[in-house]
N, C-alpha and C positions, 0 to 999 in steps of 0.2 A: 507745621504741621505737619502727622505723619499722615492723618489719618487725611488732608488733606492731597497732597502726591500718591496715598492708593489710587483718592477717587481717578484724580486724575487720569494713574492709569486706566481702571477700567474705562473709562470716555473715550484714550486714546485706543484700547479691546477695543473698542464698541465702530472706531474708528478701520482700525482696520477690518474688522470683519464688515464695511459697510462697501469699502475696497474691493472687497473677496467676492464681494453680488458684482460688484461691477462689472471682471472678471468676467464675470462669471453672463455675465447676462453677453459680453461682446463673444464669448469660446461658446454662447450659444447661438451666438449670431453664425459665427463664421461656422457652424457644425452645418445650419441651414441652409446657407449658401453653397457650403460642398455640398450637400444632400441633392442638394436641389438637381444642383449641376451631371450627379451620377443620376440624374431621375428615378431617386426616391426620397418623399417626402419624408420631411423627420417630422415626427408625430408629438405635439404638445410645445416647440421652441416656443411659441409668444409666449404658452401659457407660463410656462417658467420665467422667459423671459418676466414677465410682468411680473412673478414675484418676485425676483431681484432687482428686479428695482423697486418696489417698495424695501424690502431690505436696505436694500442701499439706502432708502431718503432714510425710517427713521434709525438704522442706524448711527447713519453718521450727526443724530441731529444734536445729543450731548457734546461731537468735539469740536462736529464748528461750533456750536454756544462758547464754550472755554475759549477757542480758540477766535473771538471775534469775526469768525467767518458768517453770520445770521448779517442781511439788512436787516439795519440799525438807523432808526432817523435822531442822531443828537445833533441836529442844529440846536436845537432848542437848548438841548442841555449843554453847550460847550457857549450859549449867550450868558447865563447866570453866575451868576457868585457858588463861591463852595458852596457853601451850608443846604441852598435850598437844591443845587445841582444833588449834591447825595440824596435829599430826601426824596428828591423826583427819582433820582436811580433806582433807594430803594422804596419806593414804591408800585414803581415800577417790574422790580421782580417780584415783588410778593404775586402781587394780581398775575403778573405771566408763572409764576408755580404755582399757586390756585388753579390758576385752565389747563396747564401740564399736566397738574395727577388728576385732575378731570376728565382727562379726556386719559390718560394711563388707566381710569377703572374704567372706564366705556370700556375701554378695547377692551380692558383682561375680559370683560363680561361678555365683551362681543367671541370672542373666542373660547373665554368656559359654553356657551351654548354651543356653540359651533361644537363640541367636544361631545358637548350632553345628548346632543338633536342628530348627532350622527354628519352633519352637514359634510358631502361633497362637492366637488367642483364644478360646473356641466364643461367643462374641455375638454378637446382628445382624449386627456387620460383623467381619470377621475382620483383628486385628492385631497382629505383630510383638511376641507379648509382652515382647521385649527394650527394643522403644519404651516402654511406662509403667515398668520395672522401671527405667531408667537416672533416673529421680529418685532413687529407693530406694538406690541406688550412693552418691548424688552427696552426701543427703540425710548417711547414715552413715557416710561416710567425711566430708564434713566434720565433722561429729558428734562424731568418735574424734579430727582433729584440731586441736580446738573445744577436746575434756576435755587435752587432750597439753597446748596452746597453757597453758590454765588452772594443770596442774600445774606447770608451770615457770615460770609467772608466776608463782604463790603459792610453788612452790622457791623462785626470788631472789630474793621483795619481805618472805618473811612475812609479808606480810599474807594472811589466810582467807580464800576464794573464799566461806564463809558470812556468810548476811548475818549484820551481830550486832546491829543497832537495832534501832525496833518494827516493820518491815516490809522490804522485798524496794526497794522508792524508796528509802530511806535507803544500803544498800548496792551499789547501784546509782548515785548521789551521788556515793559517793566514791570510787569509781575511774578 
């Protein structure tokens, strides 16, 4: 399906952004170390590294989920016959979709309120809080979309999303 490939590209793009955020963390920390060696403290380094860590964490959610990189306890699913396994997998995806959508809504609400009231950070550098919160909104919204996408895909194909082989690489290769 073309829309499935498009969505997977969007999740991959979010994963790339998460990787860039992780590189930013390394660069910020290296800049802080270098600044300390030169006896010139770098203001806000820990603050911006924290924002990048949050961005990396939230933006990686949809990419990691679609690649079976999240921790998932499948011992029960693997012990069931195919039909009950599929039903339980669909139920888990449905519950996960609802929870992720709920979280995305409240993340959006938090960022909107921060923007509306002009909330700024209390760190060394004043930053409008809605700016770093955008990564949380985008990451959780894309995670909800990825869960819904997987729920629909699983329901249409009848193939469970949970890995069935010896490891996640087997399941990822089968998709």
